[in-house]
FIKOLZA-1660 file (N, C-alpha, C; in steps of 0.1 Angstrom, whole numbers, plus 5000, padded with zeros to 4 digits):
% residues 263
   i   px   py   pz ch aa at
   1 4368 3904 7315  A  M  N
   1 4365 3890 7312  A  M CA
   1 4356 3889 7300  A  M  C
   2 4360 3882 7290  A  L  N
   2 4352 3880 7278  A  L CA
   2 4346 3865 7278  A  L  C
   3 4333 3864 7277  A  A  N
   3 4326 3851 7277  A  A CA
   3 4316 3851 7266  A  A  C
   4 4319 3842 7256  A  L  N
   4 4310 3841 7245  A  L CA
   4 4299 3831 7247  A  L  C
   5 4287 3833 7242  A  P  N
   5 4276 3823 7244  A  P CA
   5 4280 3809 7238  A  P  C
   6 4276 3799 7245  A  D  N
   6 4279 3785 7240  A  D CA
   6 4269 3781 7229  A  D  C
   7 4273 3777 7217  A  P  N
   7 4264 3773 7207  A  P CA
   7 4257 3760 7209  A  P  C
   8 4260 3752 7219  A  I  N
   8 4253 3740 7221  A  I CA
   8 4246 3739 7234  A  I  C
   9 4243 3751 7240  A  G  N
   9 4234 3752 7251  A  G CA
   9 4240 3752 7265  A  G  C
  10 4254 3751 7266  A  Q  N
  10 4260 3752 7278  A  Q CA
  10 4263 3766 7282  A  Q  C
  11 4266 3768 7295  A  A  N
  11 4269 3781 7300  A  A CA
  11 4282 3786 7294  A  A  C
  12 4284 3799 7293  A  P  N
  12 4297 3804 7287  A  P CA
  12 4309 3798 7295  A  P  C
  13 4319 3794 7289  A  V  N
  13 4331 3788 7295  A  V CA
  13 4343 3796 7292  A  V  C
  14 4352 3797 7302  A  R  N
  14 4364 3805 7300  A  R CA
  14 4376 3797 7298  A  R  C
  15 4385 3802 7290  A  Y  N
  15 4399 3796 7288  A  Y CA
  15 4409 3806 7292  A  Y  C
  16 4419 3802 7299  A  W  N
  16 4429 3811 7305  A  W CA
  16 4438 3815 7294  A  W  C
  17 4441 3828 7293  A  M  N
  17 4450 3834 7283  A  M CA
  17 4461 3841 7291  A  M  C
  18 4473 3836 7291  A  P  N
  18 4484 3842 7298  A  P CA
  18 4486 3857 7296  A  P  C
  19 4489 3864 7306  A  G  N
  19 4491 3878 7305  A  G CA
  19 4478 3886 7306  A  G  C
  20 4467 3879 7308  A  S  N
  20 4454 3886 7308  A  S CA
  20 4444 3877 7316  A  S  C
  21 4434 3883 7322  A  I  N
  21 4423 3875 7328  A  I CA
  21 4411 3874 7319  A  I  C
  22 4413 3878 7306  A  S  N
  22 4403 3876 7296  A  S CA
  22 4403 3862 7290  A  S  C
  23 4392 3857 7287  A  S  N
  23 4391 3844 7282  A  S CA
  23 4378 3842 7275  A  S  C
  24 4377 3831 7267  A  A  N
  24 4364 3828 7259  A  A CA
  24 4362 3814 7256  A  A  C
  25 4350 3810 7254  A  R  N
  25 4346 3796 7250  A  R CA
  25 4352 3794 7236  A  R  C
  26 4358 3782 7234  A  M  N
  26 4362 3778 7221  A  M CA
  26 4350 3772 7213  A  M  C
  27 4345 3779 7203  A  I  N
  27 4333 3775 7196  A  I CA
  27 4336 3764 7186  A  I  C
  28 4329 3753 7186  A  P  N
  28 4330 3742 7176  A  P CA
  28 4327 3747 7162  A  P  C
  29 4332 3741 7152  A  E  N
  29 4329 3745 7139  A  E CA
  29 4315 3743 7135  A  E  C
  30 4308 3733 7141  A  M  N
  30 4294 3730 7138  A  M CA
  30 4288 3723 7150  A  M  C
  31 4274 3723 7150  A  P  N
  31 4268 3716 7161  A  P CA
  31 4270 3701 7161  A  P  C
  32 4268 3694 7172  A  P  N
  32 4271 3680 7173  A  P CA
  32 4261 3672 7165  A  P  C
  33 4264 3659 7163  A  P  N
  33 4255 3650 7156  A  P CA
  33 4241 3650 7163  A  P  C
  34 4230 3648 7156  A  M  N
  34 4217 3649 7161  A  M CA
  34 4209 3637 7162  A  M  C
  35 4214 3625 7160  A  I  N
  35 4207 3613 7161  A  I CA
  35 4216 3602 7166  A  I  C
  36 4211 3592 7173  A  P  N
  36 4219 3581 7176  A  P CA
  36 4224 3574 7163  A  P  C
  37 4237 3573 7162  A  A  N
  37 4242 3567 7149  A  A CA
  37 4256 3562 7151  A  A  C
  38 4259 3551 7144  A  M  N
  38 4273 3546 7144  A  M CA
  38 4280 3550 7131  A  M  C
  39 4278 3563 7128  A  I  N
  39 4283 3568 7115  A  I CA
  39 4290 3581 7118  A  I  C
  40 4301 3583 7112  A  D  N
  40 4309 3596 7114  A  D CA
  40 4300 3607 7108  A  D  C
  41 4298 3618 7116  A  M  N
  41 4289 3628 7112  A  M CA
  41 4295 3639 7103  A  M  C
  42 4303 3635 7093  A  V  N
  42 4309 3644 7084  A  V CA
  42 4299 3650 7074  A  V  C
  43 4299 3663 7072  A  G  N
  43 4290 3669 7063  A  G CA
  43 4277 3673 7068  A  G  C
  44 4275 3673 7081  A  S  N
  44 4262 3678 7087  A  S CA
  44 4262 3693 7087  A  S  C
  45 4250 3698 7084  A  A  N
  45 4248 3712 7084  A  A CA
  45 4242 3717 7097  A  A  C
  46 4245 3729 7102  A  P  N
  46 4239 3733 7114  A  P CA
  46 4224 3733 7114  A  P  C
  47 4218 3729 7125  A  G  N
  47 4203 3730 7126  A  G CA
  47 4195 3720 7118  A  G  C
  48 4201 3710 7112  A  V  N
  48 4194 3701 7104  A  V CA
  48 4185 3691 7113  A  V  C
  49 4191 3687 7124  A  L  N
  49 4185 3677 7133  A  L CA
  49 4185 3682 7147  A  L  C
  50 4179 3674 7156  A  Q  N
  50 4179 3678 7170  A  Q CA
  50 4182 3666 7179  A  Q  C
  51 4186 3669 7192  A  Y  N
  51 4188 3659 7202  A  Y CA
  51 4199 3650 7199  A  Y  C
  52 4212 3654 7201  A  P  N
  52 4223 3646 7197  A  P CA
  52 4227 3635 7207  A  P  C
  53 4225 3622 7203  A  W  N
  53 4231 3611 7210  A  W CA
  53 4238 3603 7200  A  W  C
  54 4251 3602 7202  A  Q  N
  54 4259 3594 7193  A  Q CA
  54 4267 3583 7200  A  Q  C
  55 4265 3571 7195  A  V  N
  55 4273 3560 7201  A  V CA
  55 4287 3561 7197  A  V  C
  56 4296 3557 7206  A  I  N
  56 4310 3556 7202  A  I CA
  56 4313 3541 7200  A  I  C
  57 4314 3537 7188  A  P  N
  57 4317 3523 7186  A  P CA
  57 4332 3520 7186  A  P  C
  58 4336 3508 7184  A  D  N
  58 4350 3505 7184  A  D CA
  58 4358 3513 7174  A  D  C
  59 4351 3518 7164  A  K  N
  59 4358 3527 7154  A  K CA
  59 4364 3539 7160  A  K  C
  60 4358 3544 7171  A  Y  N
  60 4363 3556 7178  A  Y CA
  60 4371 3552 7190  A  Y  C
  61 4375 3539 7191  A  I  N
  61 4383 3534 7203  A  I CA
  61 4374 3535 7215  A  I  C
  62 4362 3531 7214  A  G  N
  62 4354 3533 7226  A  G CA
  62 4343 3523 7229  A  G  C
  63 4344 3515 7239  A  R  N
  63 4334 3506 7244  A  R CA
  63 4335 3505 7259  A  R  C
  64 4325 3501 7266  A  V  N
  64 4326 3500 7281  A  V CA
  64 4338 3492 7285  A  V  C
  65 4341 3481 7278  A  E  N
  65 4352 3473 7282  A  E CA
  65 4366 3481 7281  A  E  C
  66 4366 3492 7275  A  D  N
  66 4378 3500 7274  A  D CA
  66 4379 3510 7286  A  D  C
  67 4369 3510 7295  A  A  N
  67 4370 3518 7306  A  A CA
  67 4363 3512 7318  A  A  C
  68 4367 3500 7322  A  Q  N
  68 4361 3492 7332  A  Q CA
  68 4366 3494 7346  A  Q  C
  69 4379 3497 7347  A  T  N
  69 4385 3499 7360  A  T CA
  69 4389 3514 7362  A  T  C
  70 4391 3517 7375  A  A  N
  70 4394 3531 7378  A  A CA
  70 4407 3536 7371  A  A  C
  71 4406 3547 7365  A  G  N
  71 4417 3553 7358  A  G CA
  71 4418 3549 7343  A  G  C
  72 4410 3539 7339  A  Q  N
  72 4410 3535 7325  A  Q CA
  72 4403 3545 7317  A  Q  C
  73 4408 3548 7305  A  Y  N
  73 4401 3558 7297  A  Y CA
  73 4403 3555 7282  A  Y  C
  74 4395 3561 7274  A  F  N
  74 4397 3560 7259  A  F CA
  74 4393 3573 7253  A  F  C
  75 4398 3574 7240  A  L  N
  75 4395 3587 7233  A  L CA
  75 4384 3584 7222  A  L  C
  76 4377 3594 7218  A  A  N
  76 4367 3593 7208  A  A CA
  76 4365 3606 7201  A  A  C
  77 4358 3606 7190  A  T  N
  77 4354 3618 7183  A  T CA
  77 4339 3618 7180  A  T  C
  78 4333 3630 7182  A  A  N
  78 4319 3632 7179  A  A CA
  78 4318 3646 7173  A  A  C
  79 4312 3647 7161  A  A  N
  79 4310 3660 7155  A  A CA
  79 4323 3668 7154  A  A  C
  80 4334 3661 7152  A  G  N
  80 4346 3667 7150  A  G CA
  80 4353 3672 7163  A  G  C
  81 4347 3668 7174  A  E  N
  81 4352 3672 7187  A  E CA
  81 4360 3661 7193  A  E  C
  82 4372 3664 7199  A  N  N
  82 4380 3654 7205  A  N CA
  82 4375 3652 7220  A  N  C
  83 4372 3639 7223  A  L  N
  83 4366 3636 7236  A  L CA
  83 4374 3626 7243  A  L  C
  84 4373 3625 7257  A  I  N
  84 4379 3615 7265  A  I CA
  84 4368 3610 7274  A  I  C
  85 4367 3596 7275  A  V  N
  85 4358 3590 7285  A  V CA
  85 4367 3582 7295  A  V  C
  86 4364 3584 7308  A  V  N
  86 4373 3579 7318  A  V CA
  86 4364 3573 7329  A  V  C
  87 4369 3562 7335  A  R  N
  87 4363 3557 7347  A  R CA
  87 4370 3563 7360  A  R  C
  88 4362 3569 7368  A  G  N
  88 4367 3576 7380  A  G CA
  88 4369 3566 7391  A  G  C
  89 4376 3571 7402  A  N  N
  89 4379 3563 7413  A  N CA
  89 4366 3558 7421  A  N  C
  90 4355 3566 7418  A  D  N
  90 4342 3563 7424  A  D CA
  90 4334 3553 7416  A  D  C
  91 4340 3548 7404  A  G  N
  91 4333 3539 7396  A  G CA
  91 4325 3546 7385  A  G  C
  92 4324 3559 7386  A  E  N
  92 4315 3566 7376  A  E CA
  92 4322 3568 7363  A  E  C
  93 4314 3566 7352  A  L  N
  93 4320 3568 7338  A  L CA
  93 4317 3582 7334  A  L  C
  94 4327 3590 7331  A  R  N
  94 4325 3604 7328  A  R CA
  94 4332 3607 7314  A  R  C
  95 4327 3618 7308  A  G  N
  95 4332 3622 7296  A  G CA
  95 4336 3637 7296  A  G  C
  96 4346 3641 7289  A  F  N
  96 4351 3654 7288  A  F CA
  96 4356 3658 7274  A  F  C
  97 4356 3670 7271  A  Y  N
  97 4363 3675 7259  A  Y CA
  97 4378 3672 7262  A  Y  C
  98 4385 3666 7253  A  N  N
  98 4399 3663 7255  A  N CA
  98 4408 3676 7252  A  N  C
  99 4405 3686 7260  A  V  N
  99 4411 3699 7257  A  V CA
  99 4415 3705 7270  A  V  C
 100 4428 3708 7272  A  C  N
 100 4433 3715 7284  A  C CA
 100 4427 3729 7284  A  C  C
 101 4423 3734 7296  A  R  N
 101 4418 3747 7297  A  R CA
 101 4428 3758 7297  A  R  C
 102 4440 3755 7295  A  H  N
 102 4451 3766 7294  A  H CA
 102 4453 3770 7280  A  H  C
 103 4459 3762 7272  A  R  N
 103 4462 3766 7258  A  R CA
 103 4457 3755 7248  A  R  C
 104 4446 3748 7252  A  A  N
 104 4439 3739 7244  A  A CA
 104 4447 3727 7239  A  A  C
 105 4457 3723 7246  A  G  N
 105 4464 3710 7243  A  G CA
 105 4456 3698 7248  A  G  C
 106 4459 3687 7243  A  Q  N
 106 4452 3675 7246  A  Q CA
 106 4457 3669 7260  A  Q  C
 107 4448 3664 7268  A  V  N
 107 4452 3659 7281  A  V CA
 107 4455 3644 7280  A  V  C
 108 4452 3638 7269  A  A  N
 108 4455 3624 7266  A  A CA
 108 4457 3622 7251  A  A  C
 109 4466 3613 7247  A  L  N
 109 4469 3611 7233  A  L CA
 109 4465 3598 7228  A  L  C
 110 4462 3588 7237  A  S  N
 110 4458 3575 7233  A  S CA
 110 4451 3569 7246  A  S  C
 111 4445 3557 7244  A  K  N
 111 4438 3551 7255  A  K CA
 111 4448 3546 7265  A  K  C
 112 4444 3544 7278  A  G  N
 112 4453 3539 7288  A  G CA
 112 4447 3539 7301  A  G  C
 113 4455 3539 7312  A  N  N
 113 4451 3539 7325  A  N CA
 113 4460 3547 7334  A  N  C
 114 4455 3558 7340  A  R  N
 114 4463 3567 7347  A  R CA
 114 4456 3572 7360  A  R  C
 115 4463 3577 7369  A  K  N
 115 4457 3582 7381  A  K CA
 115 4452 3597 7379  A  K  C
 116 4458 3603 7369  A  S  N
 116 4454 3617 7366  A  S CA
 116 4456 3619 7351  A  S  C
 117 4451 3631 7346  A  L  N
 117 4453 3634 7332  A  L CA
 117 4461 3647 7331  A  L  C
 118 4472 3646 7323  A  Q  N
 118 4481 3658 7323  A  Q CA
 118 4483 3663 7309  A  Q  C
 119 4482 3676 7307  A  C  N
 119 4485 3682 7294  A  C CA
 119 4500 3682 7292  A  C  C
 120 4504 3678 7280  A  R  N
 120 4519 3677 7277  A  R CA
 120 4525 3690 7273  A  R  C
 121 4517 3701 7274  A  Y  N
 121 4522 3714 7270  A  Y CA
 121 4528 3721 7282  A  Y  C
 122 4520 3724 7292  A  H  N
 122 4525 3731 7304  A  H CA
 122 4523 3724 7317  A  H  C
 123 4518 3711 7315  A  G  N
 123 4518 3703 7327  A  G CA
 123 4505 3705 7336  A  G  C
 124 4495 3712 7331  A  W  N
 124 4483 3713 7339  A  W CA
 124 4477 3698 7341  A  W  C
 125 4474 3695 7353  A  T  N
 125 4470 3682 7357  A  T CA
 125 4456 3681 7362  A  T  C
 126 4448 3672 7357  A  Y  N
 126 4434 3671 7361  A  Y CA
 126 4431 3657 7368  A  Y  C
 127 4422 3657 7378  A  G  N
 127 4418 3644 7384  A  G CA
 127 4409 3637 7374  A  G  C
 128 4406 3624 7378  A  L  N
 128 4397 3616 7369  A  L CA
 128 4383 3622 7369  A  L  C
 129 4380 3631 7379  A  D  N
 129 4367 3637 7379  A  D CA
 129 4367 3650 7371  A  D  C
 130 4378 3653 7364  A  G  N
 130 4379 3665 7356  A  G CA
 130 4383 3678 7363  A  G  C
 131 4384 3677 7376  A  C  N
 131 4389 3689 7384  A  C CA
 131 4403 3692 7382  A  C  C
 132 4407 3705 7380  A  L  N
 132 4421 3709 7379  A  L CA
 132 4428 3707 7392  A  L  C
 133 4439 3699 7392  A  R  N
 133 4446 3696 7405  A  R CA
 133 4459 3704 7406  A  R  C
 134 4465 3706 7395  A  A  N
 134 4478 3713 7395  A  A CA
 134 4479 3722 7382  A  A  C
 135 4484 3734 7385  A  A  N
 135 4487 3744 7374  A  A CA
 135 4500 3751 7377  A  A  C
 136 4511 3745 7372  A  P  N
 136 4525 3750 7376  A  P CA
 136 4526 3765 7373  A  P  C
 137 4532 3772 7383  A  E  N
 137 4536 3786 7382  A  E CA
 137 4524 3795 7381  A  E  C
 138 4512 3790 7384  A  M  N
 138 4500 3799 7383  A  M CA
 138 4496 3804 7397  A  M  C
 139 4503 3800 7408  A  E  N
 139 4498 3802 7421  A  E CA
 139 4496 3817 7424  A  E  C
 140 4505 3826 7419  A  A  N
 140 4504 3840 7422  A  A CA
 140 4497 3848 7411  A  A  C
 141 4491 3841 7402  A  T  N
 141 4484 3848 7391  A  T CA
 141 4471 3854 7396  A  T  C
 142 4470 3867 7394  A  E  N
 142 4458 3874 7399  A  E CA
 142 4446 3870 7391  A  E  C
 143 4435 3867 7399  A  G  N
 143 4422 3863 7393  A  G CA
 143 4421 3849 7389  A  G  C
 144 4432 3841 7392  A  F  N
 144 4431 3826 7388  A  F CA
 144 4427 3818 7400  A  F  C
 145 4418 3808 7397  A  A  N
 145 4414 3799 7407  A  A CA
 145 4412 3785 7400  A  A  C
 146 4419 3775 7406  A  K  N
 146 4418 3762 7399  A  K CA
 146 4404 3757 7397  A  K  C
 147 4396 3759 7407  A  E  N
 147 4382 3754 7406  A  E CA
 147 4374 3759 7394  A  E  C
 148 4379 3770 7388  A  D  N
 148 4372 3776 7377  A  D CA
 148 4376 3770 7363  A  D  C
 149 4386 3761 7364  A  F  N
 149 4392 3756 7351  A  F CA
 149 4393 3741 7350  A  F  C
 150 4383 3734 7354  A  G  N
 150 4383 3720 7353  A  G CA
 150 4380 3716 7338  A  G  C
 151 4382 3704 7334  A  L  N
 151 4378 3699 7321  A  L CA
 151 4363 3701 7318  A  L  C
 152 4359 3705 7306  A  I  N
 152 4345 3707 7303  A  I CA
 152 4338 3693 7301  A  I  C
 153 4328 3690 7309  A  P  N
 153 4322 3677 7309  A  P CA
 153 4312 3676 7297  A  P  C
 154 4310 3664 7293  A  I  N
 154 4299 3660 7284  A  I CA
 154 4290 3649 7290  A  I  C
 155 4278 3648 7285  A  R  N
 155 4269 3638 7290  A  R CA
 155 4274 3624 7284  A  R  C
 156 4274 3614 7293  A  V  N
 156 4277 3600 7290  A  V CA
 156 4267 3591 7295  A  V  C
 157 4262 3582 7287  A  E  N
 157 4253 3571 7291  A  E CA
 157 4257 3558 7284  A  E  C
 158 4252 3547 7288  A  Q  N
 158 4256 3535 7282  A  Q CA
 158 4244 3525 7281  A  Q  C
 159 4244 3517 7271  A  W  N
 159 4234 3506 7269  A  W CA
 159 4242 3494 7265  A  W  C
 160 4242 3484 7275  A  G  N
 160 4251 3473 7273  A  G CA
 160 4265 3477 7271  A  G  C
 161 4272 3472 7261  A  P  N
 161 4286 3475 7259  A  P CA
 161 4289 3489 7252  A  P  C
 162 4278 3495 7248  A  F  N
 162 4279 3507 7240  A  F CA
 162 4279 3520 7248  A  F  C
 163 4288 3529 7246  A  V  N
 163 4289 3542 7253  A  V CA
 163 4283 3552 7243  A  V  C
 164 4274 3560 7249  A  F  N
 164 4268 3571 7241  A  F CA
 164 4273 3584 7247  A  F  C
 165 4275 3594 7239  A  V  N
 165 4278 3608 7244  A  V CA
 165 4268 3618 7238  A  V  C
 166 4267 3629 7245  A  N  N
 166 4258 3639 7241  A  N CA
 166 4264 3652 7244  A  N  C
 167 4265 3661 7234  A  L  N
 167 4272 3674 7236  A  L CA
 167 4262 3685 7239  A  L  C
 168 4250 3682 7242  A  S  N
 168 4240 3692 7245  A  S CA
 168 4234 3689 7259  A  S  C
 169 4232 3700 7266  A  D  N
 169 4226 3699 7280  A  D CA
 169 4211 3698 7279  A  D  C
 170 4205 3702 7268  A  S  N
 170 4191 3703 7266  A  S CA
 170 4184 3691 7260  A  S  C
 171 4192 3681 7255  A  A  N
 171 4186 3670 7248  A  A CA
 171 4180 3660 7259  A  A  C
 172 4170 3653 7255  A  P  N
 172 4163 3643 7264  A  P CA
 172 4173 3632 7268  A  P  C
 173 4170 3625 7278  A  P  N
 173 4178 3613 7282  A  P CA
 173 4179 3603 7271  A  P  C
 174 4190 3595 7271  A  L  N
 174 4191 3584 7261  A  L CA
 174 4180 3575 7261  A  L  C
 175 4175 3571 7273  A  A  N
 175 4163 3562 7274  A  A CA
 175 4151 3567 7266  A  A  C
 176 4149 3580 7267  A  D  N
 176 4137 3586 7259  A  D CA
 176 4140 3584 7244  A  D  C
 177 4152 3587 7240  A  V  N
 177 4155 3586 7226  A  V CA
 177 4154 3572 7220  A  V  C
 178 4159 3562 7228  A  M  N
 178 4158 3548 7224  A  M CA
 178 4145 3542 7225  A  M  C
 179 4136 3547 7233  A  G  N
 179 4122 3542 7234  A  G CA
 179 4121 3528 7237  A  G  C
 180 4114 3520 7229  A  A  N
 180 4112 3506 7231  A  A CA
 180 4123 3497 7226  A  A  C
 181 4134 3502 7220  A  I  N
 181 4144 3494 7214  A  I CA
 181 4150 3484 7225  A  I  C
 182 4154 3489 7237  A  P  N
 182 4160 3479 7246  A  P CA
 182 4150 3468 7250  A  P  C
 183 4138 3471 7252  A  S  N
 183 4128 3460 7256  A  S CA
 183 4125 3451 7245  A  S  C
 184 4125 3456 7233  A  E  N
 184 4123 3447 7221  A  E CA
 184 4135 3438 7219  A  E  C
 185 4147 3443 7221  A  V  N
 185 4159 3435 7219  A  V CA
 185 4159 3424 7230  A  V  C
 186 4155 3427 7242  A  A  N
 186 4154 3418 7253  A  A CA
 186 4144 3407 7250  A  A  C
 187 4132 3411 7245  A  R  N
 187 4122 3401 7242  A  R CA
 187 4126 3391 7231  A  R  C
 188 4135 3396 7222  A  A  N
 188 4139 3388 7212  A  A CA
 188 4150 3378 7216  A  A  C
 189 4154 3379 7229  A  G  N
 189 4163 3369 7235  A  G CA
 189 4177 3373 7235  A  G  C
 190 4180 3385 7232  A  Y  N
 190 4194 3390 7232  A  Y CA
 190 4198 3397 7245  A  Y  C
 191 4209 3392 7251  A  D  N
 191 4214 3398 7264  A  D CA
 191 4224 3408 7260  A  D  C
 192 4220 3420 7259  A  V  N
 192 4230 3431 7255  A  V CA
 192 4241 3432 7264  A  V  C
 193 4238 3431 7277  A  E  N
 193 4249 3433 7287  A  E CA
 193 4261 3423 7286  A  E  C
 194 4258 3412 7280  A  S  N
 194 4269 3402 7279  A  S CA
 194 4276 3402 7266  A  S  C
 195 4272 3411 7257  A  M  N
 195 4278 3412 7243  A  M CA
 195 4292 3417 7244  A  M  C
 196 4301 3411 7236  A  R  N
 196 4315 3416 7235  A  R CA
 196 4319 3417 7221  A  R  C
 197 4328 3425 7218  A  L  N
 197 4333 3427 7204  A  L CA
 197 4340 3415 7199  A  L  C
 198 4335 3410 7188  A  V  N
 198 4341 3398 7181  A  V CA
 198 4349 3402 7169  A  V  C
 199 4343 3411 7161  A  E  N
 199 4349 3414 7148  A  E CA
 199 4346 3429 7145  A  E  C
 200 4355 3435 7138  A  R  N
 200 4353 3449 7133  A  R CA
 200 4354 3450 7118  A  R  C
 201 4345 3457 7112  A  R  N
 201 4345 3459 7097  A  R CA
 201 4343 3474 7095  A  R  C
 202 4351 3479 7086  A  D  N
 202 4349 3493 7082  A  D CA
 202 4344 3494 7068  A  D  C
 203 4334 3503 7066  A  Y  N
 203 4328 3505 7053  A  Y CA
 203 4329 3520 7050  A  Y  C
 204 4337 3524 7040  A  V  N
 204 4339 3538 7036  A  V CA
 204 4328 3542 7026  A  V  C
 205 4319 3551 7029  A  I  N
 205 4309 3555 7020  A  I CA
 205 4312 3569 7015  A  I  C
 206 4315 3571 7003  A  E  N
 206 4319 3584 6997  A  E CA
 206 4306 3592 6994  A  E  C
 207 4299 3596 7004  A  C  N
 207 4288 3605 7002  A  C CA
 207 4284 3611 7016  A  C  C
 208 4275 3620 7016  A  N  N
 208 4270 3626 7028  A  N CA
 208 4262 3615 7035  A  N  C
 209 4264 3613 7048  A  W  N
 209 4258 3602 7056  A  W CA
 209 4243 3603 7055  A  W  C
 210 4237 3614 7055  A  K  N
 210 4223 3615 7054  A  K CA
 210 4217 3609 7042  A  K  C
 211 4224 3611 7030  A  V  N
 211 4219 3605 7018  A  V CA
 211 4220 3590 7019  A  V  C
 212 4230 3585 7024  A  Y  N
 212 4231 3570 7026  A  Y CA
 212 4220 3565 7035  A  Y  C
 213 4218 3571 7046  A  V  N
 213 4208 3566 7055  A  V CA
 213 4194 3567 7049  A  V  C
 214 4192 3578 7042  A  D  N
 214 4178 3580 7036  A  D CA
 214 4175 3569 7026  A  D  C
 215 4185 3565 7019  A  N  N
 215 4183 3554 7009  A  N CA
 215 4181 3541 7016  A  N  C
 216 4186 3539 7028  A  Y  N
 216 4185 3527 7035  A  Y CA
 216 4171 3525 7042  A  Y  C
 217 4165 3536 7045  A  L  N
 217 4152 3536 7053  A  L CA
 217 4140 3533 7045  A  L  C
 218 4140 3523 7036  A  E  N
 218 4129 3518 7029  A  E CA
 218 4132 3505 7023  A  E  C
 219 4121 3497 7021  A  G  N
 219 4123 3483 7015  A  G CA
 219 4120 3482 7001  A  G  C
 220 4118 3494 6994  A  Y  N
 220 4114 3494 6980  A  Y CA
 220 4125 3488 6971  A  Y  C
 221 4137 3488 6976  A  H  N
 221 4148 3484 6967  A  H CA
 221 4151 3469 6969  A  H  C
 222 4145 3462 6978  A  L  N
 222 4148 3448 6981  A  L CA
 222 4146 3439 6969  A  L  C
 223 4136 3439 6961  A  P  N
 223 4134 3430 6950  A  P CA
 223 4146 3431 6940  A  P  C
 224 4152 3442 6938  A  I  N
 224 4162 3444 6928  A  I CA
 224 4176 3443 6934  A  I  C
 225 4178 3450 6945  A  A  N
 225 4192 3451 6951  A  A CA
 225 4195 3439 6959  A  A  C
 226 4185 3433 6965  A  H  N
 226 4187 3421 6974  A  H CA
 226 4178 3410 6971  A  H  C
 227 4179 3404 6959  A  P  N
 227 4170 3393 6955  A  P CA
 227 4169 3381 6964  A  P  C
 228 4180 3377 6970  A  Q  N
 228 4180 3366 6979  A  Q CA
 228 4172 3368 6992  A  Q  C
 229 4174 3380 6997  A  L  N
 229 4167 3384 7009  A  L CA
 229 4152 3385 7005  A  L  C
 230 4149 3391 6994  A  Y  N
 230 4135 3393 6989  A  Y CA
 230 4128 3379 6989  A  Y  C
 231 4135 3369 6984  A  K  N
 231 4129 3356 6983  A  K CA
 231 4125 3350 6997  A  K  C
 232 4132 3354 7007  A  E  N
 232 4130 3348 7021  A  E CA
 232 4119 3356 7029  A  E  C
 233 4116 3368 7024  A  L  N
 233 4107 3376 7032  A  L CA
 233 4093 3376 7026  A  L  C
 234 4083 3379 7035  A  D  N
 234 4070 3381 7030  A  D CA
 234 4069 3396 7027  A  D  C
 235 4073 3399 7015  A  Y  N
 235 4075 3413 7010  A  Y CA
 235 4062 3421 7011  A  Y  C
 236 4050 3415 7009  A  D  N
 236 4037 3422 7010  A  D CA
 236 4034 3426 7024  A  D  C
 237 4041 3420 7034  A  S  N
 237 4038 3424 7048  A  S CA
 237 4049 3433 7053  A  S  C
 238 4058 3438 7045  A  Y  N
 238 4069 3447 7049  A  Y CA
 238 4063 3460 7054  A  Y  C
 239 4067 3464 7066  A  R  N
 239 4062 3476 7072  A  R CA
 239 4073 3484 7078  A  R  C
 240 4071 3497 7078  A  V  N
 240 4080 3507 7084  A  V CA
 240 4071 3515 7095  A  V  C
 241 4076 3513 7108  A  E  N
 241 4069 3520 7119  A  E CA
 241 4077 3532 7123  A  E  C
 242 4071 3544 7124  A  E  N
 242 4078 3556 7128  A  E CA
 242 4076 3559 7143  A  E  C
 243 4086 3563 7149  A  F  N
 243 4085 3567 7163  A  F CA
 243 4092 3581 7165  A  F  C
 244 4092 3586 7177  A  R  N
 244 4096 3600 7179  A  R CA
 244 4110 3602 7174  A  R  C
 245 4119 3593 7177  A  Y  N
 245 4133 3595 7174  A  Y CA
 245 4139 3584 7165  A  Y  C
 246 4132 3574 7161  A  Y  N
 246 4137 3563 7153  A  Y CA
 246 4126 3557 7145  A  Y  C
 247 4129 3548 7135  A  S  N
 247 4120 3541 7128  A  S CA
 247 4123 3526 7128  A  S  C
 248 4113 3518 7126  A  K  N
 248 4115 3503 7127  A  K CA
 248 4110 3497 7114  A  K  C
 249 4119 3489 7107  A  Q  N
 249 4115 3482 7095  A  Q CA
 249 4114 3467 7098  A  Q  C
 250 4104 3460 7094  A  H  N
 250 4103 3446 7097  A  H CA
 250 4093 3439 7087  A  H  C
 251 4096 3426 7085  A  A  N
 251 4088 3418 7076  A  A CA
 251 4090 3404 7081  A  A  C
 252 4079 3396 7081  A  P  N
 252 4080 3382 7085  A  P CA
 252 4087 3373 7075  A  P  C
 253 4093 3362 7079  A  I  N
 253 4099 3353 7070  A  I CA
 253 4088 3346 7062  A  I  C
 254 4091 3344 7049  A  R  N
 254 4081 3337 7041  A  R CA
 254 4079 3323 7045  A  R  C
 255 4066 3318 7046  A  E  N
 255 4064 3304 7050  A  E CA
 255 4068 3295 7038  A  E  C
 256 4074 3284 7042  A  L  N
 256 4079 3275 7032  A  L CA
 256 4067 3266 7027  A  L  C
 257 4067 3264 7014  A  K  N
 257 4057 3255 7009  A  K CA
 257 4062 3240 7011  A  K  C
 258 4053 3231 7011  A  P  N
 258 4057 3217 7013  A  P CA
 258 4068 3212 7004  A  P  C
 259 4079 3207 7010  A  G  N
 259 4090 3202 7002  A  G CA
 259 4100 3213 6999  A  G  C
 260 4097 3226 7002  A  Q  N
 260 4106 3237 6999  A  Q CA
 260 4117 3238 7010  A  Q  C
 261 4129 3242 7007  A  E  N
 261 4139 3244 7017  A  E CA
 261 4144 3258 7017  A  E  C
 262 4149 3262 7028  A  I  N
 262 4154 3276 7029  A  I CA
 262 4165 3279 7020  A  I  C
 263 4165 3290 7013  A  G  N
 263 4175 3294 7004  A  G CA
 263 4174 3288 6990  A  G  C
% end
């Protein structure tokens, strides 16, 4: 039996190879994304960041409303990994690698609602809890046990309508990463739980995502790049607060002078 160390902190995992009881973990091309982001993590280098929590927005066919009832599931991508998020019969929202443990075929090709998940290659069938339920013609195979070959789980949490996934077992809980963000949003009067998708817009940025985000995380460019916004803000009071896993940028609205109108 061959078992390779998992590069993202999980225990070694086996894949069945016909004609042999040897198997090995399929190693991803690179570590998962390392910060909460609604950005495709293309171009990330190994070891740059830590603690991966990535939201699956509608861009990746994934929101809570897409998996509300038992058997309902959707597909998503994080760090180049194909994932499936499914609502179990017990009401639990679970996530797995969308990879059959036999020959690495997909167990789902699009979102939908099913009582089980079946690979279209050799018919291996999994329950909504990820356990292998059926493996045709494998009954007499020496050394094979269905309980050893369930779908590989991933961590799934949610905040309001947003589903977050994490490909690392050692990362802190989502609540720790988000810190005061949920409470600040609530104090501002926004009911995140009641939010629903109204519109989708895609912006294609032809650069490494870290370069784009780095340029965004400062207000120095406001007077030149956003003159209208600059006129409405008290720019001298612009502040950037840094926290363990995120930063906060804010500035008060400029007070209107007598007779002055907004805009």
